[in-house]
C-alpha positions, -999 to 999 in steps of 0.1 A, spaced: 560 295 387 583 324 397 580 339 432 600 367 447 592 372 484 605 402 502 608 403 540 624 423 568 605 456 566 591 473 596 591 504 617 625 519 627 637 551 642 658 576 622 694 564 623 684 528 627 690 498 605 670 471 587 680 442 566 656 433 538 657 399 521 642 387 488 639 349 484 635 337 448 620 305 436 611 292 401 641 309 385 677 301 378 689 326 404 725 329 393 717 341 358 695 369 371 705 405 378 688 416 410 675 450 420 659 467 449 634 495 442 618 520 466 584 536 462 578 564 486 542 573 494 527 592 465 558 588 443 570 566 415 591 535 421 628 542 419 658 520 416 680 521 447 705 493 444 715 466 418 737 436 419 746 418 387 749 381 382 786 385 385 784 405 416 789 441 404 769 466 424 754 500 418 736 524 440 714 555 437 732 586 450 706 589 478 717 556 494 754 555 487 774 548 518 742 538 537 728 508 519 745 476 508 732 451 484 744 415 484 734 381 471 737 345 482 733 323 451 733 292 473 702 304 490 686 321 460 684 353 481 693 389 476 697 413 506 696 450 512 713 462 544 700 496 552 719 517 577 715 553 589 679 553 578 661 586 572 624 594 571 626 598 533 636 561 531 600 553 541 580 534 516 576 500 500 607 482 488 604 458 459 627 432 446 632 427 409 649 399 389 660 402 353 669 371 334 701 381 316 694 356 288 657 360 281 654 396 296 623 385 314 616 406 344 599 395 376 587 415 406 580 408 442 551 422 461 571 444 483 579 449 520 570 481 538 596 502 557 586 531 579 613 554 594 598 575 621 604 586 656 
């Protein structure tokens, strides 16, 4: 059974930092591309950062220079380092895994981030 479990969310002041983690089990982690999505209150889920199985990264324009995605294949974990946080970064952050062979997609349940003074 596949599980993606996000953690690290919380309340932070504007300009602050958080590090999100997504621990995967039940999948062969190193053949999965990994993504972080953001869903702001009342809005659709949007892709913010991706890291391919080979380590290539991509970012949404809104987070470039502020967020960094990384992965540790020895720990089956993907991270999202979020710096210079803004109120518009508030919402739920979801982890997604895509098996690069079968194209199966798996989602975590999300972790909530609130950026407010």
